[in-house]
SEKETOR-859033 format. One record per residue (C-alpha): y, z, x; residue number from 1; residue in three letters. Coordinates in steps of 0.1 Angstrom, whole numbers, plus 2048, in hexadecimal, padded with zeros to 3 digits. Last residue first. Example, Ala and Ser with C-alpha at 12.3 -4.5 7.8 and 13.67 -1.06 7.14 Angstrom:
2
     y     z     x   num   residu
   7F5   847   889     2      SER
   7D3   84E   87B     1      ALA
% end
This chain:
243
     y     z     x   num   residu
   80C   90C   7BE   243      CYS
   822   92A   7B7   242      CYS
   82C   930   7DB   241      CYS
   840   950   7E0   240      ASN
   825   960   7F5   239      LYS
   82A   947   810   238      GLY
   819   926   81A   237      ASP
   82F   90E   806   236      ARG
   84D   925   806   235      PHE
   855   91F   82A   234      GLY
   87A   918   828   233      LYS
   874   8F4   82E   232      ALA
   85D   8F2   810   231      LEU
   877   903   7FA   230      LEU
   892   8EA   804   229      TYR
   87A   8CD   801   228      GLU
   871   8D7   7DE   227      SER
   896   8DD   7D5   226      LEU
   89F   8BA   7E1   225      ALA
   882   8A9   7CF   224      LEU
   889   8BB   7AE   223      PHE
   8AE   8B4   7B2   222      MET
   8A8   88F   7B7   221      TRP
   891   88D   799   220      ALA
   8A8   8A1   782   219      GLN
   8C9   88F   789   218      SER
   8CA   86A   791   217      TRP
   8A6   863   785   216      ARG
   8A3   87A   766   215      PHE
   8C7   876   75B   214      TYR
   8D3   894   747   213      LYS
   8F6   889   73C   212      TYR
   90C   8A8   73B   211      LYS
   92C   898   747   210      HIS
   940   8B8   74C   209      LYS
   966   8B5   74C   208      ILE
   979   8CD   762   207      HIS
   99D   8CC   756   206      LEU
   9B8   8CA   771   205      GLY
   9C5   8A9   766   204      LEU
   9A1   89C   764   203      VAL
   98A   8AC   77E   202      ASN
   967   89E   77A   201      ARG
   945   8B0   778   200      ILE
   926   89A   77B   199      GLU
   903   892   770   198      PHE
   8F6   8B3   762   197      ILE
   8D8   8C5   770   196      TYR
   8BD   8D1   758   195      LEU
   8B2   8F5   752   194      GLY
   8BE   8F6   72D   193      ASP
   8DC   90B   737   192      ASP
   8E9   8F0   74E   191      ASP
   8E7   8EE   774   190      LEU
   906   8DE   782   189      VAL
   91C   8FA   790   188      THR
   906   919   792   187      VAL
   8E8   905   7A0   186      ASN
   8FE   8F2   7B8   185      ILE
   90F   912   7C4   184      TRP
   8EE   923   7CA   183      GLU
   8E1   905   7DE   182      VAL
   901   904   7F2   181      MET
   8FE   92A   7F9   180      LYS
   8DB   924   808   179      GLU
   8E8   907   81C   178      LEU
   905   91D   82A   177      TRP
   8ED   93A   832   176      ILE
   8DA   926   84C   175      ASP
   8B4   928   84C   174      ASN
   8B1   909   837   173      THR
   8C4   8F8   853   172      TYR
   8A5   8F6   869   171      LYS
   894   8DE   851   170      GLY
   882   8CC   86E   169      GLY
   8A1   8BD   87C   168      GLU
   8A9   8AB   85C   167      ILE
   896   8B4   83C   166      ILE
   8A7   8D1   82B   165      SER
   8CA   8C5   834   164      ASN
   8C4   8A3   825   163      CYS
   8B4   8B0   805   162      LEU
   8CD   8CB   7FD   161      ILE
   8EB   8B4   802   160      ALA
   8D8   897   7F2   159      GLU
   8D4   8AC   7D2   158      SER
   8F9   8B4   7D0   157      CYS
   904   891   7D6   156      ALA
   8EC   886   7BB   155      HIS
   8FA   8A0   7A3   154      ILE
   91E   894   7A7   153      ASN
   93B   8AC   7AA   152      ILE
   958   894   7A4   151      PRO
   96C   8A3   7B3   150      TYR
   971   8B8   7D3   149      GLN
   97D   89A   7E7   148      LYS
   97C   89E   80D   147      TYR
   966   880   812   146      PRO
   956   874   7F1   145      PHE
   93A   885   7DE   144      LEU
   944   8A7   7EC   143      PHE
   92D   8C5   7EC   142      VAL
   93A   8E9   7EB   141      ARG
   929   907   7FB   140      PRO
   932   8FE   815   139      PRO
   94D   8E3   81A   138      ASP
   937   8C5   81B   137      ILE
   93F   8A0   81C   136      LEU
   959   89B   837   135      CYS
   951   8B1   855   134      LYS
   92C   8B5   84F   133      LYS
   927   890   849   132      TYR
   93B   886   868   131      TYR
   925   89E   87C   130      GLU
   906   88E   86D   129      TYR
   911   86B   875   128      HIS
   919   875   899   127      LYS
   8F8   887   89D   126      LYS
   8E4   86A   88E   125      TYR
   8F5   851   8A5   124      ALA
   8ED   868   8C3   123      ASN
   8C8   868   8B8   122      LYS
   8C8   843   8B5   121      ILE
   8D6   83F   8D8   120      THR
   8BD   859   8E5   119      SER
   89F   847   8D8   118      ASN
   880   85D   8D4   117      CYS
   873   842   8BD   116      THR
   863   856   8A1   115      MET
   87C   873   8A2   114      LEU
   89A   85C   8A5   113      ALA
   88D   848   887   112      ILE
   888   867   872   111      SER
   8AB   874   87A   110      TRP
   8BA   852   873   109      LEU
   8A9   84F   852   108      CYS
   8B4   871   846   107      ARG
   8D7   86B   852   106      ILE
   8D9   849   840   105      GLU
   8CD   857   81F   104      PHE
   8E5   874   822   103      GLY
   901   85B   828   102      ILE
   8F7   849   808   101      HIS
   8F7   86A   7F5   100      TYR
   919   877   800    99      HIS
   930   859   7FC    98      ASP
   943   842   813    97      ILE
   955   826   800    96      SER
   954   801   807    95      SER
   951   7F9   7E2    94      ARG
   975   7EF   7E5    93      SER
   980   7D0   7D3    92      PHE
   981   7AC   7E0    91      LYS
   965   7B1   7F8    90      LEU
   95F   795   810    89      ASN
   967   7A6   832    88      ARG
   955   7C5   827    87      MET
   935   7B1   821    86      ASN
   932   7A6   845    85      GLU
   93D   7C9   851    84      ASP
   920   7DA   841    83      GLY
   925   7EB   81F    82      TRP
   923   810   818    81      TYR
   93B   817   834    80      LYS
   92F   826   855    79      VAL
   939   847   864    78      SER
   934   857   887    77      GLY
   959   85B   88F    76      ASP
   958   83D   8A7    75      ASP
   94B   827   88C    74      LYS
   926   81D   886    73      GLN
   922   7F8   87F    72      GLY
   90E   7ED   89E    71      ARG
   8F8   80C   89D    70      LEU
   8F0   804   878    69      PHE
   8E6   7E1   881    68      TYR
   8D2   7ED   89E    67      ASN
   8BC   800   886    66      VAL
   8B2   7DE   878    65      ALA
   8A8   7D2   89A    64      MET
   893   7F1   89F    63      LYS
   880   7EB   87F    62      GLY
   87A   7C7   88A    61      ILE
   86A   7D2   8AB    60      LYS
   855   7ED   89B    59      ILE
   848   7D6   880    58      MET
   83F   7BC   89B    57      ASN
   82E   7D6   8B1    56      GLU
   816   7E0   896    55      ASP
   805   800   8A2    54      LYS
   7F9   80B   87F    53      ILE
   80C   82B   87E    52      GLU
   829   81F   894    51      ILE
   82E   800   87E    50      GLY
   82B   816   85F    49      ILE
   847   82D   869    48      ARG
   85C   812   87A    47      LEU
   85A   7FB   85C    46      LEU
   863   818   845    45      PHE
   881   823   85A    44      GLU
   88F   800   85E    43      ALA
   88C   7F9   839    42      CYS
   89D   819   82F    41      PHE
   8B8   811   84A    40      LEU
   8C0   7F0   83A    39      ASN
   8C4   801   818    38      ALA
   8DB   81B   826    37      ASN
   8F0   802   839    36      HIS
   8F6   7E8   81E    35      VAL
   8F9   7C4   829    34      HIS
   8F7   7AD   80A    33      ASP
   8E3   78D   80B    32      ASN
   8D8   78E   7E7    31      ASP
   8BA   788   7D0    30      LEU
   89E   797   7E5    29      PRO
   8B1   7B8   7E3    28      THR
   8C8   7CC   7FA    27      TYR
   8C5   7B3   816    26      SER
   8B6   7BC   838    25      PHE
   8CC   7BC   856    24      CYS
   8C3   7AF   879    23      ILE
   8CD   7B7   89D    22      THR
   8BD   7B0   8BE    21      SER
   8C1   78A   8C2    20      ASN
   8E1   78A   8AD    19      ASP
   8EC   790   889    18      ILE
   8CB   783   87A    17      LYS
   8CF   788   855    16      ASP
   8AE   790   844    15      ILE
   8A8   789   81F    14      ASN
   88F   7A0   80E    13      LEU
   86E   791   803    12      GLU
   85C   78B   824    11      THR
   862   7A9   83B    10      LEU
   86B   7C3   821     9      ILE
   84F   7B8   80A     8      PHE
   836   7B7   826     7      ASP
   840   7DB   830     6      CYS
   839   7E6   80C     5      ILE
   817   7D5   80D     4      ALA
   810   7E8   82E     3      ILE
   818   808   81C     2      CYS
   800   800   800     1      MET
% end
């Protein structure tokens, strides 16, 4: 099944060859868009499976896709949602930096650095993570967009827990700021019925709660995030385990 997924990435997605060592996978088979998080997901999966089955071609192509991120990373550690090729053609700005897409990228970079033992990728991960901590979290608060307290979006909240529970072996689950962040999220966006609401917006000083209970955007991501958080804290093998 994993090899079939790799075959889809390699044969169904469009591949833009930037130079002899750099490629970018398209977002879907129907477009030629350059999107950093989607490209990194492809790179990470190809490397993971390629290393597992000792497929040198998968490994080579995965590394070439990682190079696209390295090429686009700015001095402050950030990347925009779109790659530079799309940025030049955009008539309106969907060039934003947001919490959950950066979280995707950080998790992929950390995994790739771990698999490849590549110091350049590890440094890119560190720069990206430092930008993330500076601009998108102010413990215990979680920002969807850099330095903006509103809207409070459930997917950003879930990625804040998930990302910091996975990277570097989950070491941040031992830090009080992450524990306080989980508490803040549960107080802020967990409704009385036990489900997480979609978003809280600030409209002229009024906090407007959008109480849509999306299963994919809200409940599924929070279930995954909290599961990884508890796992990293050692609940799996401890007395608190209910499994």
